Residue, then its C-alpha position, 0 to 999 in steps of 0.5 A: m956812146e960812152l962806154r964804162s968797163y964792167g967791173k972785173t970783166k973785160m967788157n966795156v959796155s954802153v952806158l945805155g943798154f937795151g932791156g928786152a921785156e917790152i918787145g916780148f910782153q908787148k908782142a913786137s913784130e920781127a920787123d920792128v925789132d930788126r929796125l930798133l935793135g939794128s938802128a941802136l947797134d948802129a948808134g953805139l948800143n953794145l949791151i942787150d939784156t933779156a930773160e927766158c921769161y919775157a915772152d918771146s923776147e929771146e927768139l926775137i933778139g936771135k932772129t934779128v941781130s944774131h948775125r951781129r953777135e960780135d957787136y954786143y954783149l948779151f945777158t940773159k936770165c934764168g929761174h922761172p919755169s916758162g913753159l918748162d915743167f919743173p918747179a921754179w929754181d930746180p937745178k934741172l930747169l935752170q939747165l934746161s932753161i940756159d940751153r934753151s935760151l942759147q937756142r932762141l938767142k942763136t948763139d953758143y954762149v952769152d956774156v952774163i946769165h943772171l939768177h932772176s930774183c930768186s929768194e936769199e933762202i934759195l941762194r943759201q942752199g947753193d945749188v942754183i949757183e953751181v948750175l951757173k958755175r958749170a954753165k961758166e966752165e962749159g963755155k955757156t956763159r962768160y960770167i954769172g950774176y944775180s938779178g934782184d934787190h933788197q936783202a937777197a941782192l945783198y946776200a948774192v953780192q957779199s957771197g963773192q960768187f958772182d961777177s955781176l949784179e942787175t938791180s933796180l935804181s932810179i929817182a923812186d927807188q934809191e935803196a941800192a945806191e947805199l945797200t948793195i952797189p958800193k959793196a959790189i964795187e968793192q967785190g969788183m962786180g959789174v953793175v947794170i941798173k934795171r927800171p932806171i927811169a921808174n918806168a916813167v910813171w909820173q906821166h900818169q895823172t891818177k894811179p895807174d892800174d898796172s900794179y907793176v908800177q903802182d908803188y912808183w907812182e905812190r912814191l913819187q907822189r910823195l917825193d914830189y920833185d919839181f923837175l917832174k912838173g915840167d917837160m916830159q922829155e927833160a924829165v926823162s932826161t933828168a931821171l936817167r942822168f941821175t941814175l947814171s950819175v950814181p958812183g958804181v953804175h956801169s950801164a942802165i937798160v931801158g926797154t921799148a918796143r918802138p923802134e925810134r925810142w932807144i935812139e931818142n933815149a940815147r940823145l937825152l944823155d947828151a947833156g952828160y952827168l947831172p950837176e952836182a947840186q941837182y944830183n944831191a938835191i934828188k938824194a936829199r929829197w929821197a933821204e927826207v921822204a922815204q919810208e922804211d918800207w921803200i925797199g928796192l923793187q923787182 
């Protein structure tokens, strides 16, 4: 598994990371998560990303791979109440949430804590950033970051306060490639991508019921990429390789609750970067079709 130097940090991260949302929301069993993450770590995975609001994702990660803590970089996110009786973005909530995440993950520290998609208005107030800075000073996290998109992400990058940016980028969501990622690289930030294959939503023949993926489905109907009309695995490979070919991207996190899926996705990268002509064709199609309101999605 290829490693990339993560911005100004001392981390060399695997180009394909693991996203922990699905194991939480799909109520994966501890046995399945143990097999999934154990085999992924054995295959070269070294970046695990989760969040305090992903149901019991943090607990499952802690129960299954905390004994291998030196084998991976651990990212989590904070900001949503998720059972704690405080308003979202209350500084006290963030402090309690960070401590609870460490307990759930069975670790003394994480490598990055990201603010989880808070608004530009909240960022400008400054107190949420100060909570993360204190957590860094106290050794609870090595680095701090912002997870989100569009103008809030742009503000976070330009503020110069963060070490890491987690943002959406895919064949159906290319705003960040021009708006934020080049500026993040100028700041020396690490860049990790969420939703890098647009949830493979093109597999649905009709508009899916899940509102979380409907925007991507509608965009892809308009974009009408030829490569999505063939073999599904080849289409996923092309989509993933496109995202990882964007200059400045260090890693892309792909989530699954299936024990074999992460290794299957890793094998899709064997072909390497997309050929320049194919990469440019996907970008050109986006430039031709994308609407002004096709902003980065959370």
